[in-house]
N, C-alpha and C positions, 0 to 999 in steps of 0.2 A: 504494500500499500505505499509506503513512504516513498519508495523508488518512483510510483506513477504519480504522486505529489510533486516529486521533483522536477519530472520531466514535464509536467504540466506549468510549473514554475518557469522554467527556462525556456518553454514556448512562448511565454509574454515577455520575459525580462531580455530575453537575448535574441540577437539576429546571428544565425551560424551559417556556415559555408560547408555547401555539399549536397550531393545528390547522390543518392545509392539505390540500384535496382537490387532484385533478388539475388543475381549472380554475385553483385557485390558485396552484399551483406553476409551471404554465405561464407564467402572468404575470408570477410572481416571477423566473422566468428569463428572459424577454424584456423588461426594464424596470428601470429605475433603484431598487435598494433602498432607496433613499433616501426615494423616493416611495411605493412600494408599503408601505412601512409605516403613512402616513398615513392617517387617515379623515377623510374629507370631507363636508360636506354636500351634498345632490342638486344637480345644477348645477354646480358649485364643482371646479375642477382647480388642479394646483399643479405648479410648475416649480421643479427644483432648479437654482439659479444659481452657486453657487461652494461649495468646500470650502477655508476659510482654511489648518486643520491640515494638511491634505494639501499645500498648497503653501507650508509653512511661513511663515505669516502668523498664527499664534496663534490666541486663541479668541475671538470677539467678542462685544461685551456690550452697545454702544451703536451707533446709527445714526442719520443726518437725512440729508434732500435740500437740497441746495442750491438756490441761485436759477436754476441752468443745469440743473436736474433730474438733477443727479448725487448718488451716494451717496455719504454720508463715513460711515467705521465705524472702532470703535476696538477694539483687542486689548486685554483687561482688563489685562495686563500687559505692554502695548509700546505700539507706536506708532498713529497716524492714518491710515489708506488714504483714497483716493477713486478713484472709478470711475463709468464709463458703464454703463447696465444697457440691454442690448438689448431691443428692443420685445417685448411678448407674442407669443407663437407663434414668434419666429427660430430658423432652423435651428440657430445656433450662441449659446447662450446665456453662454456666458463672456464674464463683462465685462473691460474693459480697465481696468488696475489700477495706480496710481500710490502709492507712500509719500507722504506728505503731510510734504514737508521746508518749514521756516519759512526765508524768504531773509531773515534779519535781517542788520543789518550785521557781525554776528559771523559767523565762519567756524568750520563746525564741521564734522567727519568724518562722514560717510553713517552710520556705525554709532550716531553719537550720538541719542538720543531727544530731539528738542528738545519737543515735546507727545504726550502719550497717556496712558496709566492712566486713561482716562476711562470714567465709567459713566454719563454723560449727557450728550450731543452735541444741539445747536439752531442751526440756522442760521436768522437772525433780524438784522434792520437792518444788513444788509450786513454781518455778521460772522458770524463761528463761534464759539459758546459752548462752551465746554469745562467739565465739572464733572471736575477730577482727584481722585480716589480713592486716596493714596497717601501713604505717608510718604517723604519725601524722601530719597535716599541717591547713591550713586555712581552707578549706572545710569540713576538718572532724578530729576534733582536738585528738582524742583518738588514741592511737597507739596499737599495737599488743599486745594481752594479753587475758586471759580469764575472763570474765565479768558475773556477776550475776544482771538480772531485776528481780524485787518484786514489786508486788502489795500490799502495806502495809494497805490501808484502803478498800479494798475490793469492790473498784467499777469498777473492770475489765479492769483497764488502770494502766499500770507499771509506779510506782512513784520514784522506787529507783534503783540506778546504783552503782553496787559496783565491784571493780576491785580486782578480787582475785589473778590473777599473772601474771606480766608484763613480756612479752617476747621478746627476742631479735631477730627477724626476721620477714621477710615479702616477697609478692610475691608467686609466683607459689608452692616455695618449702618452703614455712613459716609454722605457725601452721594452724592446718586444724581440724578435727571433734573431738567432744564430743560424748561419749557413756555411757549409764549408766553401772553400774557393773552386772553382772548375779544376786546378789542377792539383787540388787535395793539399796544397803546400800553408794555406793561411784560413782567416776565418772572416766572414761577413756579418755586421753587425748592422741591427735597422732599429730605428727609433722613431716616436712621434714627438709633436710640436710641441710638447710639454717636457721635452726633456733636453736640458742645456747641452748643447753642444760643448764637450771637453775641448781642451787644448789637444790639439793634434800635431805631430810630427811633421806631417806634410798634408797640404791640400791640392787636390787635383781641380777642385772649383775654387778658384782665389777666394781669399778669405776677406774681401772688402765689400761684404754686401748690403744692400740698403734698400730701403721701403720702392725707390725708383717708381714715384708715382706722383703727378702733378694734379691728382682728383682731390678734392678737401678729405680728409682721412676722417672715417666713422668708425670707432671702434665700436666692436658689437655692443649693441644697447644695454642686452644683459648680462653682460660683463664677461662672455666666455673668451677665453684666450686675449684678455685686454692687455695682459702683462709679458705677451708672447712676441716676441720679432721675430727678424730674418736670423738664420736661413731656414727656420721652420723644421719638420722632420728630414733625418739625414739618414745616410748610407756610409760607413766606415770598414777599413780592411785592418785586421792585425794579424801578427804573427800568432803561432800555437800560445806563447808563453806572455801573449799582450806586453810585450814589450813596446812595438813600434805600430803607432796608430797613424791611419791616412785616410782623410776626407776624400768619398769618391763622388759623393751626390747629394744635394740637399733642396729644399723649395716645396717640400711634400707636406701634405696637414698632419695626417695620421696613417701613416703604412704601416701594415702589422707585417708583413712577411714577403721575400724574396725568393727568385728561383732562376737559375740560369739553364739556359737550352745546351744542344750538342756544340754550338759553337762560342760558347763562353759568354753569350748575350744575355745581360739580367733583366728580369721582370718583377714589376712591383704593382700591387694593385692598392693605389691610395683612395683615403674615404673623400666624402662629401662634408659639407655642413648643412645637416638639414634644415636648421634655423634660417638658412639663406635660402631656402625656396622661393623661387620667385623673384629674386634680385638679378641684377644684370652682372653680377660677379659671381654668380652661383658657380661652382664647378661639379658636375656628377661624379660619381665615384668612377674611376679610370684605370686602364691598365696601361702602365708605362715602359717604355723600352728605355731603361736607364744606362747610359753611357757615362765612359770617364768625365769627370768634371761639368755633370749635367746638372742644369737646375728648372725646377718645375713652378716655381713663381708663386708659391704660396706667401701671403702677407694676413695681418692679421684683418679682421674687419672687412671693409670693402676694398682693400688694398691689394687684393689678389690679381694676380696678372692674366691677361688674355694668352691662349696657348697661341694663338698670332704672334705674338710678341718674339721678335727674331733671340732677344737675350735668355729665351727660356725655350724648352722642346715641348711638344704636343703630346698628346696621350696616343698611343697604338688605336686603344679602342676607348670610347667613352660606352660606360655600361648604365648609367643611371643611378637613382636614387639606392643606398643601402649601407651596410656597414662592414666594409671588408675585413678578413680575418687571414686565413691560409693562402698562401700560393704553394702551387706543385706544378713541376714540369713532368711530361709522363713519359720519357725516354726509358726509364726503366720498366714500366707497368706492362705486365702481359696484356696488352689491349690491344685491339686493332689497328692498323698501321695511323690513321688520322690523328687518333688520341696520342700516341708516341712523339707526336711532334706539337702537341696542345698545351697551352698553359691551361691549369685549372685554377679559377679564383672562386673563393669562397664567401659568399654573402651571409653574415650574420642575420640580421634584421630579416630578410625574407625566407631564407630557407634555400638557397638555388647554389650549386656548384655550377659556373660557368665553364665550358670548354672551349678555349679558343684556339683553333687549327691555325698555326703559323705559317706564313709564307712571307718568302724573301721578296724585299722590295726594296731597291738599290743598296745603302749601307744600313737600313733598317726593316720593318716588317710591316705586313696586314694582316690583319686574322678574320678567320671567319667563325662567327659566334654560335654557341650551341648550349640549351640548357643541359648538361649532362647529367643532373640528378636535383632532386627538390622533392621536398615535404612540407606539410603545415601542420604544426608549427614544426622548423629543424634549426635551432639557433648554433649552426656551425662555426666552432672554434678551428681546430687544429687538424692538418691531416699528412699523412707521409704515404710513399709508395714503399711496401715491406720487402722483405727479401724474396718473399714467393710472389712478389710482381703483382699482387692485389692492392687496392686502397683503402686505407684505412683513415678513418676521420670521427670526429669528438662532436659534440653537441653540449652545450653547457653556458658558462660564464654568468655573470651578475648573479650566480647564486643559484640560477635555472636549474633544474633537472637535467642530469647529466648523461649519456650514452656513449659507447663504443660502438661503432659497426665498420663491416669490412664489406669491400665491393670487391666483385672478382668478375671476368668475363667466360661465360658456360657454353658459349655459342660454338660456331665450328673452329676448331683449332685453326683450320688452314687461314683464318682471318687474322692470326698473329702472326707476324713477320717472323723467321727462324734468323733474319740477318739483322746488324744494326741496320733501321732507317734514320739518314742522317740530311738536314737541308744542307745543301752544298751552299758553301761561302761564295759570296757575289765580289766582283772586283771592288764593287762600292765599299762592301763592309772590310776590306785589304784595305783601303786607301784611309777609311777611318780610323783604323786602328793603327796604322802607321802613324798618322796625325797625333793619336792618343799618347804615343810615346815622348813626344813632346810637353805633357801635360807634368811635367814633375819637376820643374823649372828651367833655366835657362841651357840650352844646348845649342851646339855648332849646326847650322843648318835650319833652325827652327823657323827663324822669319820667313826664309825663303819658301820652306816646304808649306807654311801656313797661308803666306801671301798667295801662293800659286791659286788653292784652293777657297777662298773667300768669295770667290763668285761661281761657285757651285750650285747648281740647283737641286741636288740632294742637300736637304736642309741640316741633315744631322751630321754631313761632311763638314758642310757651311760653318754650322757650330763649334765642331772640334777643331777647326782652322782658327779661328777667332780664339777660342779657350787657349791653343796653342802659341798664337801672337801674344795673349796678355801674360803669359809664363815668362816671356825674353824680355829684358830691359826695355823699356820706353825709348831712351834714347837710341836702340837700333833700328827703330821703324818709325820714330815720330816723323820725320820730315817726309817719309814715303805715302802718309796720309794725304798731305796736301799736294803731294807732284801726281798723285794717281789722276790718271784720265778714266780709268772705266768707274762707272758710276757706283756699279754694285758692289767693286771692292773697297771703293772710298766710304760708302755707308757702312759695312761693317767694319773696318777700320777704323772709323771714327765712333761707331759703339765702343770696340776695346778702349779707343782713347778717352771717351767720356768716362769709363770705368776705370781706367787706370792713370789718368793723367791730371792734372790740378788746375786751379783756378784761371792759372796764366794763359791755358790752352782754350778756353771757352769761346771767346769771341773771334779766333782765327776758326775754330771747329765750325762755329755756326755759321761764319760767312762762307767756308768752304762747303757745308751742306747744301745751306739755300742758294748757291750758285749751280745746282743739278739742276736738270729740265726734267721738272716733275712729270708733266705729260708725258716725257719718254718713257716712263717708267709703270711696270703693271700693277694691279691693285697692291699684291702682296709686297712689290718691292716699295711702294708709296707708304704702307704701313711700316716698313722697316725704315724708311728713311724720318717720317714722323716720329715714330719710338727713338731714333737716336737724336733727333732735336730735344725730345722730351728728358732724354739722360743726360744730355747737355746741359740742360737747365736745372734738372734736379739734384745731380750730381755733382757740378761744379758750382753752386750758388748763385744767390740772384745776381741776374745779369743787369747790366748798366739800360739805361733807358735807348739808347742806340739799339743796343742788341736787341731788345724787345720789340723795337719798331722794325727793324730787320725780319723778324720771325713772324711778324702779325701780318707785313706786307706780302711775306712771301706767301704764307699758309692762307689767307683770308678768300683769296681769289677761287680755291678748290675747297671751300666748304659752305654749305655741305655737299656729300657725294652720295653714291648709293649703297656705300658698304657700312654695315652697323660699326664694326670694328675700327674702321679708318675716321668715321665720324665721332667716335668716342675720342680717338686720340687729337683729331683736330678740336672738337670743343673745348677739351679742358685744357689743351695747349695755349689756344687763342685767350680761354678766360685768363690763365696766367700771364700772359703778356699783355693783357688788356687792351687787346683789339676791341675796338668801339662798336663794330656791326655783329659780334658774335653773340652779343644779347638777342636782338630782334630775332636774328635767323634760327637760335635754338630754341626761342619760345615759339615759334613756328613749329618745330618740328615736336616739340614738346607737345603741343596740342594734337597732333594728328600725324601721330605715331607709324610709321613706313615697317620698321625692323621687325623682325619675327623674333619668338621666344625659341629659336632652337637651342642655343646656347645655353638658355635657364632651363630647361626641362629635356636636355639631351640624354634619348634613352635607345640608344644603339642596340643594346641587348634583349631590354624587355619593356614594353608600354607602360608609361607611369600608369594607367590605369590599372593593369593586370597586376599591379603591387599591393593595391587599395585590400583586398580581400585576403590577402596571404599573411597579412599579420596588421591586422584592423590599429592595433596601438601605434604604429609608425605609419600604418596607410591612410589613416584619415587626414591626417596633415595633407597628404598628397590630394585627397580626394576633395579637400576644400580649396587647396590651389587651383586646380583644374575647372573647378566651379568658375570661378571670378578670379581666374589671374592675371595680376599689373601687367601693362606693357613693360618689358623690361628696359627698352630705350627710353621711354618716356621718365623712368626711375632714374636712369643714368644721368640724363639731361637736368633732372630737378635737383640732383646732387651736385652736379658741374656750376648750374648757374648759381648757387646758394654762394660761392666763393667769387660770384662778377662783381667788380665795382665801379663799371663804365660802362656806357650804352642804355641806360634806365631812362624810362619816361613813366609818369603816374599811369598810362595806359598798359605798358609792359608789366609794371609792379602789380598792377591788379589782375591781368591777366594770368601771371606766375600763381599769385599768391590762392587765386581761385584755383588753380590746379591742385595744389596741396589739398585742399577739401574733398576735392574729387578722388584724390591717391589714396585717403583713408578710406575710402570705399571699397577697394580690392582687397581680398584675401591671399596671402602667402606665407611663409615660414613665419615662425614664432618672432623673430626678429625684425620683420619688416615694417611695422606701426613704427617702431624704435628708430630704425634707419631715415625714415622718412620724415620723423619729428626733428631729429638732430639737423638732417639739412634744412627743415623749416626754421628753425632756430639757428642756425647759423646765417641764415638769410634775413631773419629779423633784426639781427645783430649790426645790421649796414644800414637800416633805415632809418629815417630821422625819429627823434623822440615823437614828433606830433602826430605821426603817423602809424608808430608801433603798434597802439591800442588797435586802430582801424584796420591793419594787415593781420595782427594776431586773431582777430575774431574771425576775418574773411578767411583765412588759410586754415581755420577749423580746430584752434584751441579748445572749445567747448566741448568738442567729440571725444577728448583724450582723457584719459585716467592721470592721477598727477605726476606719475612715473613717466609719462609719454610715451611708453611701450606698449599700451594696450587703450582701446575703446572705451570709453565710460561703460562701466556696466553697473546695473543696480543693486546686484548680488553682494551681499555681505560674506565676505571670505569667511573659511574655517578658521577657528581661534588655535584648534588643536590642543595639545601637542598630537603630532601625525605618529600613528600607530600602524604597521604591517599586520593589519585584522588576516586572522585563520580561521578555520571552523572551531576550534578549541576554544575561541573567544566568546561563543556566542551564548553558550548556558549561562555562563558566569552574567555576561551583559543582560540577558531578559529573565532572570531569574525574579526580579520584584516587579515585572511585568512593564507596561509602558504608558502608565496612567500618568495626567496631568501633564500632555506635552507641550512644545511651544510651536503653534502653527507656523507663526513668520520665521524663525529659524529653523525648521523644516523644508519650508518652501524655498529660503535660502541655500540652505545645503542642495536641494533639488537643481537649483541653479548653479553653485558652485561647482558640483561634481559632474556638469556637463551632461546629466540625464536629460534634460530639456532638448539636448542639440539632437536628440535620437526619437524620444518618447513625449509623448502628449500626456498632460495631465490636469484635469480639470480645465480645460479649454486652451492651455496653454502648452507650447512645445511644437515638435516636429514629428510626422508620420514616418519616418525611417524605420522605426520598430514599433511595436504595437502599441496601442492606445492603452494607460495604466490606469484610468480611471476606478476600475471595478477589481483592481486586483487585492484590495483588502478584504472584499466579499468572498475571496476564494480560495487565500492561501496564509498559511499562519507566519508571524514575522520570523521564524527561525528558518522555513523554507525559504522565503524570500530573501533574508541575509545570506545564505548559505549559496545561493545562483548567484548574488552579488559578488561575493569573494572568489567564487571558483565557477566562473560563467563557462570554459569549456569542460566541467566535468559531464553535464548532460545537454546535449546542444539540441535545441529546437528543429523540428522539420519544415516549420511554417514559413521560415525565411530561407528556404534553402538557397546554397550557391553549389556551383559545380566545378571540379577539377578537369578541364578536358585535356587529356594527353592527345598530341597531334602528329601526323606522321614525320613531320620534321624534327622530331625532337621534343620541342618545346611544349610547353603545356598552358593554357588560358583558364582564369577563373573568375566567374561570374555567376550572378543570379538569373538561372533559366528564367525567360519571360514567356516565349512561345516556341513551338515547334513547329515547322513546317515540312513538308516532304524530303529537302534536300537541304535545310538550314537550321540550325541552331540561333535563337536569338539571345541575346544575354545582357544583362544590365551589371557593370561595373563599379558605377560611383556611387554610394547612398545618397550624395548629396546632387547628383544629376541622373536621376532614374531614368529620365527620358532619351538620354544617350543612349543609344544601342548598337551593339557589335554584333554582325552576322557571322557565324562560323559553317562552312560548308561540312556538313555532315560526313562526306569522301575524306577530309581531313583529318577526321577523330577516330583514333584507335582504343579509345577506354578513357570511361571517367569512373570518377571515385568523390567519396564525400571527404570533405576537409573536416578536421576535428577543432577547428579554430573558430571561436564565437566572434561577431564582429566587438561585442561590448568586452574592453579590455579588462584584465584584471588590476587590482588596485585602485579602482575610481573611489574609493573611501577612504585611503590610505592618510587622508590629509585631515581625518575628522577625529574629534575627543569621542569618548564615551555618549555624553549627552547630544552632542552632535549626530553621531549616528542613530540613538533613540528617535529624535526628533525627524530623522528623514525617515526611519520608518514608521513613524507616526501620521506623516503626510502622506506617504505612499499608501498606508492603510488608508486613511481618509478620504483618498480620490481627490485630493487637494479641497476638501468640503470644510470650512474653519468651523461649522456646527457639528462635527462628528464628534461623537461622543468620547472619542479618546483625548480628546481636548477637557473632558469635563470629569471624569470617572478617576478614581485611586488606582482600579486595575488595568483600565483600557486594552485590555485582551480583545480588540475587534476580531470577527471573523472565526470560521470553524476549525 
């Protein structure tokens, strides 16, 4: 009876994902649900090996195989474990697990963690390398850094711990993975942008990084990464003893892992900033080919560089929204041929392992993407190719339930190559790597080698050439910058000079750049030219008025143009030099945006709408943005104009400040409102005092909360303190009933917990989920609260969504609206249910039910006990203030 009640409560309270026919239901009942939720490519099978959380061993986030084929793992907030794994197909797959206790001379209790809190593990050089990600405390005294564990007496137990490098950083953007070099002689380390770059012995990327942006700087209005500056996340190389460190690459946000292909080229899966969703500087998660001395342009707040800028490198592939974790290259997997030359990238948020099959293109690569494996939910953490050629991967992180899986190819063995399948090294790849030999300092022939390739049409070669030039003494090539007749070489050399020169070079550098025939260049070359001018202005100090006028006169006639990124560069540069007509031109574009949002919502591998129902906790932000996304170019111009001081008229000011009012009506990531308001306040600081109140009101001040980060809400926020509510808390909470509840507080909590965004109550709210006015007449407070705390435990079939597996290997998730003879019609965005996607039936090879409720967990965790009771009271009352629950001492409404 209780299970029936819970099912009915979930029918009302939750929105679920999935569709299940009788065959699917039968399969689900007869097999492990941890496996049935997986979507695999044809010919592949999966085995569920272990559930750490169910065995009180934490939530696993790192793994490595040792030299005896044993798997070593780490709990994110706990100890290390070592285990023997049963062969593929074994009847008993449960591994033999031991807690890794270090046998040092110091005697410690079993409860003491001697080594753990690792986000990176690697067995190499007869040692276990551990990347601790932790601020030392009483529970675990060691702090973040790279540690080496060794067995010095050959008793198969580690007895020596050596700190190789202390790292200042911790948390989800702290130090991460350790990977062996392709030649097996050294180690590569990768860290997120909240990890200070320690002093290096050498730098392949010259260590004179700056923000390099003339755009008025706005740091994240909610405070994220406000104290973090260039160079952001980084990759370094070190020897096995950790004595010599070299910076290889930087400019990432939060890359978790890296992998090398058979040509020794490195690939990284970098993260996005989901709070920036809908902003012009938003950068999707992306797979980067990481070369010597490379820079990928992360800067805090709105300062991130466009991938089109010549002083950083573009991604090989934009993936879209997500949370990157692990990266594997498949050359050692016993998989079909295409997977042996594929980069596997793990997304924690939406539970997808992407496979990007590499193809050589010049000195770099392109890729063909595929959804190799997915599950709902499937919070992917780490993975490796095991000694048996299978892929091992884990789920967990953030104390979530954790599982260990193995995926192997069980199809026709003829599909697995018996010989090594290798990508052929191109001439361009060889040229780039030859140039990279000049990235270690001044070398004979460096200037000549670099100069020859500054005009290369291969962007990675051109970049490598410029970095090589920057490593040579400026005195050896300074004159060549001004003597060079080729415009392309001159621009690239000027970028190098702006980065390595001094203030004395600025006037000559600007003069030589503005003598280039702008119209003779293609769009990409024009971007490079304007970027070179921006670097000369931002790097070398405020120019003279004469130099400012030269820049303004040179660029003004080319603005606006048809290309978004070029217009962005031109607008901010012209504002910086106070060009008089830039304001009027930019206002016109602000009001009639022509640019597309392709850079803002780039989803090469997965459609943004398809992510919503894979993880509603993160997907609903995407859903709201897709419903009413701000024009990205307008947002950029609004920011640019906030710093303009020349060219205003009363009419232009009114048009500009009216734009802000409209801008506040759009929906984007959490920081959108704050970014727009920061620009608004910067603009208001430049108007006359007698106009300040007028423009302040016109621009939407009354729409905003006191912080400026949100629109005004009438809801009173919870007082807390917050509590991670669990089922065992229900009985004590309700022991004395729900009498004498506070109606106003209950309504405020209904608003504050965002219940109203999906459900209607007493005539208020949305119809995304069921109407809740009658719920108090049908269900007990205990059952309602249980379904709120664990929305995924029993999922309603009234608001079903379906996972459609497609022939091409991908999957699509959506709510089935109708079924025609040859087409499924689905809705994917709860905030835009009328937007329908059609799927041809002949493309669908299977369907299954998702196990993810659209109602996210933790919705009441900001509430204290009285606030939870008042929320329940409001739900029981159906929004009716005359309900007896507000008058009786018992208050137990409903049967």
